[in-house]
MARDO-849363 format. One record per atom (N, C-alpha, C, O): atom name; x, y, z; residue in one letter. Coordinates in nm, 4 decimals, m for minus. Layout:
BEGIN
TORPA   site          u          v          w   code
TORPA     CA          X          Y          Z      A
...
***
This chain:
BEGIN
TORPA   site          u          v          w   code
TORPA      N    m9.5294     4.6506    m2.0733      M
TORPA     CA    m9.3761     4.5802    m2.0162      M
TORPA      C    m9.3273     4.7167    m1.9501      M
TORPA      O    m9.3212     4.8308    m1.9959      M
TORPA      N    m9.2921     4.6592    m1.8158      S
TORPA     CA    m9.2369     4.7617    m1.7497      S
TORPA      C    m9.0737     4.7817    m1.7459      S
TORPA      O    m9.0101     4.6773    m1.7319      S
TORPA      N    m9.0191     4.8706    m1.7538      D
TORPA     CA    m8.8639     4.9067    m1.7298      D
TORPA      C    m8.7978     4.8352    m1.5945      D
TORPA      O    m8.6814     4.7953    m1.5906      D
TORPA      N    m8.8779     4.8275    m1.5016      E
TORPA     CA    m8.8739     4.7924    m1.3616      E
TORPA      C    m8.8336     4.6500    m1.3506      E
TORPA      O    m8.9105     4.5588    m1.3811      E
TORPA      N    m8.6898     4.6275    m1.2984      P
TORPA     CA    m8.6590     4.4928    m1.3165      P
TORPA      C    m8.7029     4.3981    m1.2342      P
TORPA      O    m8.7125     4.4427    m1.1199      P
TORPA      N    m8.7326     4.2900    m1.2432      A
TORPA     CA    m8.8197     4.1775    m1.1626      A
TORPA      C    m8.7765     4.1580    m1.0203      A
TORPA      O    m8.8516     4.1439    m0.9237      A
TORPA      N    m8.6588     4.1590    m1.0203      V
TORPA     CA    m8.5811     4.0982    m0.8838      V
TORPA      C    m8.5013     4.2722    m0.8805      V
TORPA      O    m8.4311     4.3331    m0.9612      V
TORPA      N    m8.5739     4.3148    m0.7005      R
TORPA     CA    m8.4486     4.4717    m0.6650      R
TORPA      C    m8.3534     4.4420    m0.5860      R
TORPA      O    m8.2815     4.5406    m0.5697      R
TORPA      N    m8.3159     4.3448    m0.5243      E
TORPA     CA    m8.2406     4.3543    m0.4223      E
TORPA      C    m8.2174     4.1745    m0.4109      E
TORPA      O    m8.3142     4.0988    m0.4174      E
TORPA      N    m8.0724     4.1233    m0.3932      L
TORPA     CA    m8.0398     4.0044    m0.3798      L
TORPA      C    m8.0046     4.0158    m0.2076      L
TORPA      O    m7.9088     4.0783    m0.1622      L
TORPA      N    m8.1087     3.9380    m0.1238      R
TORPA     CA    m8.0373     3.9015     0.0027      R
TORPA      C    m8.0354     3.7861     0.0549      R
TORPA      O    m8.1281     3.7065     0.0691      R
TORPA      N    m7.8609     3.7730     0.1012      L
TORPA     CA    m7.8199     3.6357     0.1134      L
TORPA      C    m7.8257     3.6243     0.2772      L
TORPA      O    m7.7663     3.7007     0.3532      L
TORPA      N    m7.9059     3.5183     0.3153      V
TORPA     CA    m8.0150     3.4985     0.4145      V
TORPA      C    m7.8855     3.3872     0.4920      V
TORPA      O    m7.8692     3.2760     0.4419      V
TORPA      N    m7.8032     3.4293     0.6107      V
TORPA     CA    m7.7379     3.3374     0.6488      V
TORPA      C    m7.7820     3.3192     0.8165      V
TORPA      O    m7.8067     3.4158     0.8888      V
TORPA      N    m7.7864     3.1774     0.8612      T
TORPA     CA    m7.8285     3.1440     1.0111      T
TORPA      C    m7.6922     3.0842     1.0505      T
TORPA      O    m7.6389     2.9823     1.0066      T
TORPA      N    m7.6417     3.1840     1.1571      A
TORPA     CA    m7.5118     3.1622     1.2336      A
TORPA      C    m7.5597     3.1192     1.3703      A
TORPA      O    m7.6548     3.1582     1.4380      A
TORPA      N    m7.4621     3.0228     1.3927      D
TORPA     CA    m7.4968     2.9278     1.5722      D
TORPA      C    m7.4490     3.0471     1.6425      D
TORPA      O    m7.5231     3.0905     1.7308      D
TORPA      N    m7.3510     3.1013     1.6221      D
TORPA     CA    m7.2988     3.2376     1.7144      D
TORPA      C    m7.3678     3.3935     1.6485      D
TORPA      O    m7.3002     3.4771     1.5885      D
TORPA      N    m7.4615     3.4008     1.6667      Y
TORPA     CA    m7.4967     3.5158     1.5975      Y
TORPA      C    m7.4530     3.6700     1.6503      Y
TORPA      O    m7.4699     3.7600     1.5680      Y
TORPA      N    m7.4004     3.7047     1.7766      E
TORPA     CA    m7.3403     3.7848     1.8200      E
TORPA      C    m7.1792     3.7984     1.7304      E
TORPA      O    m7.1474     3.9032     1.6742      E
TORPA      N    m7.0935     3.6785     1.7306      A
TORPA     CA    m6.9976     3.6632     1.6959      A
TORPA      C    m6.9952     3.6715     1.5334      A
TORPA      O    m6.9006     3.7292     1.4798      A
TORPA      N    m7.0663     3.6321     1.4796      A
TORPA     CA    m7.0946     3.6676     1.3106      A
TORPA      C    m7.1326     3.8465     1.2860      A
TORPA      O    m7.0823     3.9293     1.2101      A
TORPA      N    m7.2079     3.8531     1.3552      L
TORPA     CA    m7.3025     4.0272     1.3499      L
TORPA      C    m7.1670     4.0922     1.3352      L
TORPA      O    m7.1258     4.1473     1.2331      L
TORPA      N    m7.0770     4.0738     1.4955      H
TORPA     CA    m6.9302     4.1614     1.5220      H
TORPA      C    m6.8319     4.1296     1.3824      H
TORPA      O    m6.7653     4.2213     1.3343      H
TORPA      N    m6.8302     4.0218     1.3361      F
TORPA     CA    m6.7075     4.0297     1.2308      F
TORPA      C    m6.7513     4.0894     1.1019      F
TORPA      O    m6.6720     4.1441     1.0253      F
TORPA      N    m6.9462     4.0723     1.0668      Y
TORPA     CA    m6.8966     4.1471     0.9545      Y
TORPA      C    m6.9809     4.2396     0.9554      Y
TORPA      O    m7.0476     4.2516     0.8526      Y
TORPA      N    m7.0047     4.3273     1.0599      R
TORPA     CA    m7.0687     4.4693     1.0700      R
TORPA      C    m6.9173     4.5265     1.1348      R
TORPA      O    m6.8666     4.6246     1.0804      R
TORPA      N    m6.8594     4.4722     1.2329      D
TORPA     CA    m6.7775     4.5587     1.3262      D
TORPA      C    m6.6448     4.5565     1.2745      D
TORPA      O    m6.5632     4.6460     1.2967      D
TORPA      N    m6.6200     4.4449     1.1989      V
TORPA     CA    m6.4810     4.4109     1.1736      V
TORPA      C    m6.4433     4.4446     1.0168      V
TORPA      O    m6.3573     4.5246     0.9799      V
TORPA      N    m6.5470     4.3466     0.9159      L
TORPA     CA    m6.5250     4.3965     0.7680      L
TORPA      C    m6.6378     4.5108     0.7156      L
TORPA      O    m6.6585     4.5150     0.5943      L
TORPA      N    m6.7096     4.6013     0.8018      G
TORPA     CA    m6.7466     4.7033     0.7945      G
TORPA      C    m6.8875     4.7501     0.7361      G
TORPA      O    m6.9197     4.8590     0.6886      G
TORPA      N    m6.9637     4.6295     0.7552      L
TORPA     CA    m7.0673     4.6067     0.6449      L
TORPA      C    m7.1826     4.6984     0.7289      L
TORPA      O    m7.2035     4.6617     0.8445      L
TORPA      N    m7.2430     4.7911     0.6889      P
TORPA     CA    m7.3207     4.8914     0.7276      P
TORPA      C    m7.4766     4.8538     0.8107      P
TORPA      O    m7.5585     4.8178     0.7261      P
TORPA      N    m7.5217     4.8538     0.9203      E
TORPA     CA    m7.6595     4.7947     0.9554      E
TORPA      C    m7.7700     4.8919     0.9043      E
TORPA      O    m7.7957     5.0107     0.9236      E
TORPA      N    m7.8339     4.7728     0.8179      R
TORPA     CA    m7.9468     4.8772     0.7134      R
TORPA      C    m8.0528     4.8550     0.8716      R
TORPA      O    m8.0790     4.9663     0.9173      R
TORPA      N    m8.1044     4.7574     0.9439      A
TORPA     CA    m8.2128     4.7259     1.0201      A
TORPA      C    m8.1822     4.6183     1.1140      A
TORPA      O    m8.0906     4.5421     1.0830      A
TORPA      N    m8.2422     4.6008     1.2197      A
TORPA     CA    m8.2288     4.5001     1.2804      A
TORPA      C    m8.3758     4.4859     1.3793      A
TORPA      O    m8.4237     4.5834     1.4372      A
TORPA      N    m8.4326     4.3534     1.3856      F
TORPA     CA    m8.5639     4.2674     1.4743      F
TORPA      C    m8.4930     4.2045     1.5152      F
TORPA      O    m8.3746     4.1762     1.4968      F
TORPA      N    m8.6307     4.1583     1.6264      S
TORPA     CA    m8.5988     4.0539     1.6966      S
TORPA      C    m8.7405     3.9819     1.7065      S
TORPA      O    m8.8342     4.0497     1.6643      S
TORPA      N    m8.7704     3.8580     1.7545      S
TORPA     CA    m8.8754     3.7987     1.8060      S
TORPA      C    m8.8392     3.7036     1.9240      S
TORPA      O    m8.7229     3.6696     1.9459      S
TORPA      N    m8.9326     3.6674     1.9898      P
TORPA     CA    m8.8657     3.5848     2.1239      P
TORPA      C    m8.7526     3.4976     2.1454      P
TORPA      O    m8.7643     3.3790     2.1147      P
TORPA      N    m8.6526     3.5378     2.1906      G
TORPA     CA    m8.5382     3.4747     2.1755      G
TORPA      C    m8.4638     3.4619     2.0767      G
TORPA      O    m8.3664     3.3877     2.0896      G
TORPA      N    m8.4886     3.5348     1.9394      G
TORPA     CA    m8.4219     3.5401     1.8020      G
TORPA      C    m8.4094     3.6912     1.7844      G
TORPA      O    m8.4726     3.7757     1.8478      G
TORPA      N    m8.3104     3.7146     1.6803      H
TORPA     CA    m8.2793     3.8626     1.6088      H
TORPA      C    m8.2121     3.7998     1.4796      H
TORPA      O    m8.1759     3.6893     1.4394      H
TORPA      N    m8.2161     3.9550     1.4294      V
TORPA     CA    m8.1710     3.9352     1.2645      V
TORPA      C    m8.1226     4.0762     1.2470      V
TORPA      O    m8.1971     4.1698     1.2759      V
TORPA      N    m8.0129     4.0939     1.2054      T
TORPA     CA    m7.9743     4.2135     1.1341      T
TORPA      C    m7.9307     4.2120     1.0240      T
TORPA      O    m7.8493     4.1280     0.9857      T
TORPA      N    m7.9934     4.3376     0.9282      I
TORPA     CA    m7.9498     4.3352     0.7848      I
TORPA      C    m7.8607     4.4085     0.7788      I
TORPA      O    m7.8593     4.5122     0.8451      I
TORPA      N    m7.7583     4.3715     0.6933      L
TORPA     CA    m7.6424     4.4364     0.6879      L
TORPA      C    m7.5996     4.5019     0.5571      L
TORPA      O    m7.5655     4.4126     0.4796      L
TORPA      N    m7.5896     4.6054     0.5099      E
TORPA     CA    m7.5885     4.6400     0.3636      E
TORPA      C    m7.4155     4.5753     0.3018      E
TORPA      O    m7.3072     4.5622     0.3589      E
TORPA      N    m7.4520     4.5542     0.1933      A
TORPA     CA    m7.2906     4.4792     0.1383      A
TORPA      C    m7.2842     4.5455    m0.0124      A
TORPA      O    m7.2347     4.4762    m0.1014      A
TORPA      N    m7.3350     4.6842    m0.0457      G
TORPA     CA    m7.2940     4.7337    m0.1940      G
TORPA      C    m7.3576     4.6354    m0.2777      G
TORPA      O    m7.4143     4.5337    m0.2376      G
TORPA      N    m7.3438     4.6737    m0.3985      R
TORPA     CA    m7.3818     4.6234    m0.5145      R
TORPA      C    m7.3661     4.4391    m0.4956      R
TORPA      O    m7.2693     4.3696    m0.4645      R
TORPA      N    m7.4908     4.4091    m0.5262      A
TORPA     CA    m7.4825     4.2507    m0.5591      A
TORPA      C    m7.5067     4.1822    m0.6738      A
TORPA      O    m7.5748     4.2448    m0.7551      A
TORPA      N    m7.4817     4.1035    m0.6970      T
TORPA     CA    m7.4659     4.0374    m0.8118      T
TORPA      C    m7.4910     3.8565    m0.7536      T
TORPA      O    m7.4719     3.8252    m0.6361      T
TORPA      N    m7.5256     3.7778    m0.8374      L
TORPA     CA    m7.5780     3.6345    m0.8395      L
TORPA      C    m7.4637     3.5983    m0.9549      L
TORPA      O    m7.4723     3.6158    m1.0764      L
TORPA      N    m7.3563     3.5434    m0.8794      E
TORPA     CA    m7.2679     3.4477    m0.9864      E
TORPA      C    m7.2749     3.3140    m0.9863      E
TORPA      O    m7.2501     3.2476    m0.8857      E
TORPA      N    m7.3171     3.2523    m1.1249      I
TORPA     CA    m7.3499     3.1162    m1.1096      I
TORPA      C    m7.2555     3.0559    m1.1854      I
TORPA      O    m7.2227     3.1207    m1.2848      I
TORPA      N    m7.1859     2.9214    m1.1644      T
TORPA     CA    m7.1069     2.8611    m1.1955      T
TORPA      C    m7.1136     2.6964    m1.2186      T
TORPA      O    m7.1945     2.6250    m1.1593      T
TORPA      N    m7.0190     2.6496    m1.3107      D
TORPA     CA    m7.0592     2.5140    m1.3189      D
TORPA      C    m6.9512     2.4477    m1.2543      D
TORPA      O    m6.8599     2.5298    m1.2450      D
TORPA      N    m6.9163     2.3340    m1.2031      P
TORPA     CA    m6.8500     2.2803    m1.1114      P
TORPA      C    m6.7024     2.3002    m1.1770      P
TORPA      O    m6.6113     2.3466    m1.1084      P
TORPA      N    m6.6812     2.2596    m1.3252      N
TORPA     CA    m6.5604     2.2799    m1.3939      N
TORPA      C    m6.4992     2.4171    m1.3683      N
TORPA      O    m6.3766     2.4202    m1.3566      N
TORPA      N    m6.5691     2.5337    m1.3577      H
TORPA     CA    m6.5589     2.6406    m1.3397      H
TORPA      C    m6.5046     2.6917    m1.2281      H
TORPA      O    m6.4167     2.7779    m1.2267      H
TORPA      N    m6.5669     2.6284    m1.1105      A
TORPA     CA    m6.5681     2.6615    m0.9483      A
TORPA      C    m6.4574     2.5799    m0.9243      A
TORPA      O    m6.4012     2.6222    m0.8232      A
TORPA      N    m6.3912     2.4676    m0.9771      A
TORPA     CA    m6.2843     2.4415    m0.9576      A
TORPA      C    m6.1649     2.5113    m1.0358      A
TORPA      O    m6.0540     2.5120    m0.9823      A
TORPA      N    m6.1754     2.5447    m1.1065      F
TORPA     CA    m6.0739     2.6425    m1.2205      F
TORPA      C    m6.0523     2.8040    m1.1056      F
TORPA      O    m5.9481     2.8663    m1.0856      F
TORPA      N    m6.1527     2.8240    m1.0653      I
TORPA     CA    m6.1535     2.9278    m0.9573      I
TORPA      C    m6.0249     2.9364    m0.8445      I
TORPA      O    m5.9222     3.0038    m0.8359      I
TORPA      N    m6.1126     2.7918    m0.7346      D
TORPA     CA    m6.0232     2.7448    m0.6513      D
TORPA      C    m5.8836     2.6900    m0.6493      D
TORPA      O    m5.8200     2.6780    m0.5445      D
TORPA      N    m5.8211     2.6453    m0.8090      D
TORPA     CA    m5.7201     2.6612    m0.8037      D
TORPA      C    m5.6634     2.7760    m0.8482      D
TORPA      O    m5.5416     2.7631    m0.8358      D
TORPA      N    m5.6929     2.8901    m0.8973      V
TORPA     CA    m5.6265     3.0154    m0.8999      V
TORPA      C    m5.6378     3.0607    m0.7956      V
TORPA      O    m5.5378     3.1241    m0.7620      V
TORPA      N    m5.7305     3.0583    m0.7111      E
TORPA     CA    m5.7250     3.1495    m0.5797      E
TORPA      C    m5.6268     3.1003    m0.4682      E
TORPA      O    m5.5492     3.1618    m0.3951      E
TORPA      N    m5.6642     2.9399    m0.4838      V
TORPA     CA    m5.6215     2.8839    m0.3624      V
TORPA      C    m5.4979     2.7698    m0.3861      V
TORPA      O    m5.4115     2.7535    m0.3000      V
TORPA      N    m5.4997     2.6979    m0.5042      G
TORPA     CA    m5.4197     2.6067    m0.5660      G
TORPA      C    m5.4950     2.4687    m0.5468      G
TORPA      O    m5.4344     2.3699    m0.5881      G
TORPA      N    m5.6324     2.4473    m0.4835      R
TORPA     CA    m5.6902     2.3154    m0.5092      R
TORPA      C    m5.8129     2.3584    m0.4664      R
TORPA      O    m5.8332     2.4658    m0.4097      R
TORPA      N    m5.9080     2.2620    m0.4974      R
TORPA     CA    m6.0676     2.2687    m0.4770      R
TORPA      C    m6.0946     2.2981    m0.3486      R
TORPA      O    m6.0440     2.2068    m0.2834      R
TORPA      N    m6.1375     2.3620    m0.2882      V
TORPA     CA    m6.1751     2.3930    m0.1543      V
TORPA      C    m6.3058     2.4561    m0.0908      V
TORPA      O    m6.3434     2.4525     0.0263      V
TORPA      N    m6.3663     2.5170    m0.2058      A
TORPA     CA    m6.5087     2.5761    m0.1741      A
TORPA      C    m6.6190     2.4567    m0.1970      A
TORPA      O    m6.6073     2.3581    m0.2698      A
TORPA      N    m6.7551     2.5033    m0.0943      G
TORPA     CA    m6.8372     2.4126    m0.1206      G
TORPA      C    m6.9625     2.4720    m0.2258      G
TORPA      O    m6.9270     2.5391    m0.3227      G
TORPA      N    m7.0990     2.4470    m0.2048      Q
TORPA     CA    m7.1760     2.5277    m0.2908      Q
TORPA      C    m7.2270     2.6713    m0.3149      Q
TORPA      O    m7.2902     2.7305    m0.4025      Q
TORPA      N    m7.1585     2.7052    m0.1723      I
TORPA     CA    m7.1698     2.8788    m0.1967      I
TORPA      C    m7.0634     2.9336    m0.1112      I
TORPA      O    m7.0493     2.9160     0.0098      I
TORPA      N    m6.9844     3.0088    m0.1984      R
TORPA     CA    m6.8946     3.1302    m0.1463      R
TORPA      C    m6.9632     3.2756    m0.1581      R
TORPA      O    m7.0695     3.2992    m0.2155      R
TORPA      N    m6.8941     3.3525    m0.1029      V
TORPA     CA    m6.9387     3.4971    m0.0816      V
TORPA      C    m6.8496     3.5580    m0.0967      V
TORPA      O    m6.7680     3.5505    m0.0049      V
TORPA      N    m6.8115     3.6545    m0.2206      A
TORPA     CA    m6.7066     3.7190    m0.2448      A
TORPA      C    m6.7762     3.8792    m0.2626      A
TORPA      O    m6.8764     3.9241    m0.3183      A
TORPA      N    m6.6469     3.9439    m0.1706      F
TORPA     CA    m6.7140     4.0662    m0.1200      F
TORPA      C    m6.5768     4.1464    m0.2251      F
TORPA      O    m6.4673     4.0939    m0.2452      F
TORPA      N    m6.6202     4.2774    m0.2777      Q
TORPA     CA    m6.5000     4.3347    m0.3683      Q
TORPA      C    m6.4828     4.4466    m0.2504      Q
TORPA      O    m6.5800     4.4899    m0.1885      Q
TORPA      N    m6.3612     4.4846    m0.2283      V
TORPA     CA    m6.2682     4.5714    m0.1482      V
TORPA      C    m6.1964     4.6191    m0.2115      V
TORPA      O    m6.1778     4.5865    m0.3287      V
TORPA      N    m6.1288     4.7205    m0.1448      G
TORPA     CA    m6.0087     4.8094    m0.1847      G
TORPA      C    m5.9012     4.7860    m0.1875      G
TORPA      O    m5.8236     4.8349    m0.2697      G
TORPA      N    m5.8681     4.7006    m0.0930      D
TORPA     CA    m5.7070     4.6504    m0.0261      D
TORPA      C    m5.7378     4.4969    m0.0010      D
TORPA      O    m5.7981     4.4690     0.1027      D
TORPA      N    m5.7084     4.4155    m0.0705      S
TORPA     CA    m5.7596     4.3126    m0.0764      S
TORPA      C    m5.6334     4.2633     0.0617      S
TORPA      O    m5.6824     4.2286     0.1691      S
TORPA      N    m5.5335     4.2640     0.0525      A
TORPA     CA    m5.4108     4.2584     0.1657      A
TORPA      C    m5.4686     4.3064     0.2845      A
TORPA      O    m5.4877     4.2153     0.3651      A
TORPA      N    m5.4966     4.3969     0.3161      A
TORPA     CA    m5.5169     4.4867     0.4174      A
TORPA      C    m5.6537     4.4065     0.5125      A
TORPA      O    m5.6551     4.3741     0.6312      A
TORPA      N    m5.7591     4.3924     0.4083      V
TORPA     CA    m5.8723     4.3720     0.4630      V
TORPA      C    m5.8607     4.2365     0.5168      V
TORPA      O    m5.8788     4.2125     0.6362      V
TORPA      N    m5.8177     4.1096     0.3930      T
TORPA     CA    m5.7536     3.9932     0.4645      T
TORPA      C    m5.6561     4.0038     0.6083      T
TORPA      O    m5.6954     3.9308     0.6993      T
TORPA      N    m5.5622     4.0678     0.6304      A
TORPA     CA    m5.5432     4.0589     0.7381      A
TORPA      C    m5.5867     4.1152     0.8524      A
TORPA      O    m5.5365     4.0924     0.9625      A
TORPA      N    m5.6825     4.1916     0.8314      K
TORPA     CA    m5.7672     4.2641     0.9408      K
TORPA      C    m5.8862     4.1650     0.9880      K
TORPA      O    m5.9436     4.1696     1.0968      K
TORPA      N    m5.9147     4.0595     0.8649      L
TORPA     CA    m6.0119     3.9637     0.9028      L
TORPA      C    m5.9529     3.8368     0.9561      L
TORPA      O    m6.0263     3.7489     1.0013      L
TORPA      N    m5.8475     3.8267     0.9531      A
TORPA     CA    m5.7807     3.7196     0.9899      A
TORPA      C    m5.7262     3.7550     1.1709      A
TORPA      O    m5.7017     3.6758     1.2619      A
TORPA      N    m5.7226     3.9162     1.1668      A
TORPA     CA    m5.6683     3.8996     1.3509      A
TORPA      C    m5.7880     3.9206     1.3999      A
TORPA      O    m5.7920     3.9693     1.5129      A
TORPA      N    m5.9360     3.8861     1.3197      A
TORPA     CA    m6.0627     3.9060     1.3845      A
TORPA      C    m6.0805     3.7556     1.4288      A
TORPA      O    m6.1394     3.7165     1.5295      A
TORPA      N    m6.0247     3.6880     1.3438      G
TORPA     CA    m6.0490     3.5265     1.3523      G
TORPA      C    m6.1003     3.4293     1.2489      G
TORPA      O    m6.1550     3.3221     1.2750      G
TORPA      N    m6.0743     3.4837     1.1153      A
TORPA     CA    m6.1274     3.4550     1.0139      A
TORPA      C    m5.9519     3.3738     0.9733      A
TORPA      O    m5.8374     3.4138     0.9943      A
TORPA      N    m5.9990     3.2661     0.9179      E
TORPA     CA    m5.8464     3.1615     0.8659      E
TORPA      C    m5.8346     3.1594     0.7295      E
TORPA      O    m5.9202     3.1124     0.6545      E
TORPA      N    m5.7274     3.2107     0.6940      V
TORPA     CA    m5.6797     3.2438     0.6086      V
TORPA      C    m5.6345     3.1593     0.5035      V
TORPA      O    m5.5213     3.1114     0.5100      V
TORPA      N    m5.7219     3.1314     0.3916      I
TORPA     CA    m5.7265     2.9623     0.2854      I
TORPA      C    m5.6059     2.9980     0.2386      I
TORPA      O    m5.5093     2.9220     0.2451      I
TORPA      N    m5.6006     3.1187     0.1864      A
TORPA     CA    m5.5011     3.1741     0.0747      A
TORPA      C    m5.4942     3.3504     0.0921      A
TORPA      O    m5.5824     3.4290     0.1269      A
TORPA      N    m5.3316     3.3768     0.0468      E
TORPA     CA    m5.3068     3.5176     0.0685      E
TORPA      C    m5.3657     3.5877    m0.0579      E
TORPA      O    m5.4125     3.5169    m0.1470      E
TORPA      N    m5.3655     3.6737    m0.0653      P
TORPA     CA    m5.4081     3.7568    m0.1742      P
TORPA      C    m5.2905     3.7142    m0.3244      P
TORPA      O    m5.1675     3.7195    m0.3255      P
TORPA      N    m5.3642     3.6827    m0.4122      T
TORPA     CA    m5.3312     3.6322    m0.5579      T
TORPA      C    m5.3650     3.6696    m0.6414      T
TORPA      O    m5.4861     3.6733    m0.6633      T
TORPA      N    m5.2611     3.7221    m0.7414      R
TORPA     CA    m5.3296     3.7960    m0.9027      R
TORPA      C    m5.3749     3.6822    m0.9647      R
TORPA      O    m5.3257     3.5696    m0.9711      R
TORPA      N    m5.5219     3.7496    m1.0296      T
TORPA     CA    m5.5816     3.6075    m1.1103      T
TORPA      C    m5.5867     3.6279    m1.2630      T
TORPA      O    m5.5568     3.7332    m1.3192      T
TORPA      N    m5.6104     3.5627    m1.2979      P
TORPA     CA    m5.6013     3.5639    m1.4655      P
TORPA      C    m5.6971     3.6738    m1.5280      P
TORPA      O    m5.6778     3.7164    m1.6419      P
TORPA      N    m5.7777     3.7077    m1.4662      W
TORPA     CA    m5.8958     3.8253    m1.4912      W
TORPA      C    m5.8968     3.9511    m1.4038      W
TORPA      O    m5.9967     4.0156    m1.3721      W
TORPA      N    m5.7167     3.9859    m1.3557      N
TORPA     CA    m5.6500     4.1177    m1.3197      N
TORPA      C    m5.7127     4.1641    m1.1984      N
TORPA      O    m5.7672     4.2744    m1.1947      N
TORPA      N    m5.7075     4.0735    m1.0818      S
TORPA     CA    m5.7865     4.1061    m0.9869      S
TORPA      C    m5.6771     4.0447    m0.8590      S
TORPA      O    m5.5919     3.9610    m0.8888      S
TORPA      N    m5.6894     4.0907    m0.7322      L
TORPA     CA    m5.5915     4.0660    m0.6481      L
TORPA      C    m5.6889     3.9904    m0.5070      L
TORPA      O    m5.7224     4.0626    m0.4131      L
TORPA      N    m5.7287     3.8284    m0.5099      N
TORPA     CA    m5.7989     3.7689    m0.4369      N
TORPA      C    m5.7290     3.6951    m0.3287      N
TORPA      O    m5.6232     3.6330    m0.3385      N
TORPA      N    m5.8135     3.7132    m0.2107      S
TORPA     CA    m5.7684     3.6278    m0.1544      S
TORPA      C    m5.9000     3.5190    m0.0858      S
TORPA      O    m6.0135     3.5459    m0.1250      S
TORPA      N    m5.8833     3.3877     0.0237      R
TORPA     CA    m5.9842     3.3217     0.0580      R
TORPA      C    m5.9863     3.3067     0.1935      R
TORPA      O    m5.8806     3.2815     0.2514      R
TORPA      N    m6.1155     3.3207     0.2699      L
TORPA     CA    m6.0885     3.2714     0.3961      L
TORPA      C    m6.2040     3.2068     0.4547      L
TORPA      O    m6.3059     3.1927     0.3872      L
TORPA      N    m6.1969     3.1653     0.5775      E
TORPA     CA    m6.3294     3.1029     0.6293      E
TORPA      C    m6.3463     3.1655     0.7302      E
TORPA      O    m6.2574     3.1881     0.8122      E
TORPA      N    m6.4877     3.2104     0.7405      A
TORPA     CA    m6.5281     3.3089     0.8393      A
TORPA      C    m6.6341     3.2741     0.8852      A
TORPA      O    m6.7067     3.1925     0.8283      A
TORPA      N    m6.6645     3.3361     1.0086      P
TORPA     CA    m6.7854     3.3116     1.1083      P
TORPA      C    m6.9005     3.2639     1.0027      P
TORPA      O    m6.8987     3.2984     0.8845      P
TORPA      N    m7.0083     3.1739     1.0647      A
TORPA     CA    m7.1363     3.1615     1.0228      A
TORPA      C    m7.1349     3.0761     0.9066      A
TORPA      O    m7.2228     3.0604     0.8219      A
TORPA      N    m6.9437     2.9881     0.9227      A
TORPA     CA    m6.9434     2.8768     0.8331      A
TORPA      C    m6.9683     2.9429     0.6614      A
TORPA      O    m7.0350     2.8821     0.5778      A
TORPA      N    m6.9116     3.0533     0.6392      L
TORPA     CA    m6.8832     3.0861     0.5026      L
TORPA      C    m6.7418     3.0996     0.4778      L
TORPA      O    m6.6689     3.1430     0.5670      L
TORPA      N    m6.7011     3.0700     0.3772      Q
TORPA     CA    m6.6109     3.0559     0.2814      Q
TORPA      C    m6.6224     3.2082     0.2170      Q
TORPA      O    m6.7299     3.2336     0.1627      Q
TORPA      N    m6.5171     3.3155     0.2184      L
TORPA     CA    m6.5084     3.3995     0.1766      L
TORPA      C    m6.4017     3.4153     0.0595      L
TORPA      O    m6.3104     3.3327     0.0586      L
TORPA      N    m6.4040     3.5070    m0.0331      T
TORPA     CA    m6.3267     3.5604    m0.1405      T
TORPA      C    m6.3159     3.7011    m0.1464      T
TORPA      O    m6.4090     3.7659    m0.1942      T
TORPA      N    m6.2152     3.7562    m0.1042      L
TORPA     CA    m6.2342     3.9049    m0.0992      L
TORPA      C    m6.1150     3.9503    m0.2344      L
TORPA      O    m6.0012     3.9087    m0.2562      L
TORPA      N    m6.1911     4.0417    m0.3001      F
TORPA     CA    m6.1180     4.0851    m0.4716      F
TORPA      C    m6.1047     4.2276    m0.4413      F
TORPA      O    m6.1759     4.2979    m0.3696      F
TORPA      N    m5.9881     4.2606    m0.5170      E
TORPA     CA    m5.9711     4.3953    m0.5676      E
TORPA      C    m5.9466     4.4080    m0.6861      E
TORPA      O    m5.8439     4.3529    m0.7255      E
TORPA      N    m6.0160     4.4712    m0.7689      E
TORPA     CA    m6.0062     4.4888    m0.8956      E
TORPA      C    m5.8856     4.5839    m0.9442      E
TORPA      O    m5.8853     4.7035    m0.9150      E
TORPA      N    m5.7840     4.5245    m1.0193      L
TORPA     CA    m5.6355     4.6092    m1.0268      L
TORPA      C    m5.6316     4.6931    m1.1576      L
TORPA      O    m5.5321     4.7558    m1.1942      L
TORPA      N    m5.7622     4.6875    m1.2314      G
TORPA     CA    m5.7833     4.7826    m1.3715      G
TORPA      C    m5.7356     4.6990    m1.4659      G
TORPA      O    m5.7405     4.5761    m1.4605      G
TORPA      N    m5.6805     4.7774    m1.5694      E
TORPA     CA    m5.6382     4.7358    m1.6798      E
TORPA      C    m5.5254     4.6242    m1.6810      E
TORPA      O    m5.4647     4.6392    m1.5750      E
TORPA      N    m5.4743     4.5282    m1.7460      D
TORPA     CA    m5.3951     4.4254    m1.7719      D
TORPA      C    m5.2910     4.5104    m1.8153      D
TORPA      O    m5.2916     4.5745    m1.9204      D
TORPA      N    m5.1576     4.5072    m1.6881      P
TORPA     CA    m5.0460     4.6198    m1.7440      P
TORPA      C    m4.9425     4.5224    m1.8756      P
TORPA      O    m4.8536     4.5877    m1.9303      P
TORPA      N    m4.9564     4.4034    m1.9096      A
TORPA     CA    m4.9084     4.3368    m2.0006      A
TORPA      C    m4.9308     4.3793    m2.1287      A
TORPA      O    m4.8848     4.3159    m2.2237      A
***
């Protein structure tokens, strides 16, 4: 039995109708470094680094709970992308200035993070979360 994990990388593949706008938003505004780019006749793909990846699986009841905490109502679809950032308020403002729609400003969660919610290019709903450390209570 090998100690190597069966999966070495999680790669979320998003098809964007406006490729250039989505690439600009995620690479240039959010700041995801470009790992590689390839083209095909009439097409393009860019692979962006997004730090450590995890796959979060939730049931509908808990998804509704998360939406209620972060937004106050059920808003997410089947897929929501969450990025851990150093300053959720500043990054939320930066992404909003670049065209993302803020659904909910940063809110302190019961799990002690500061989370905001946005509608972003390529039809992705984003959570930006800033870990706040130990609960001061």
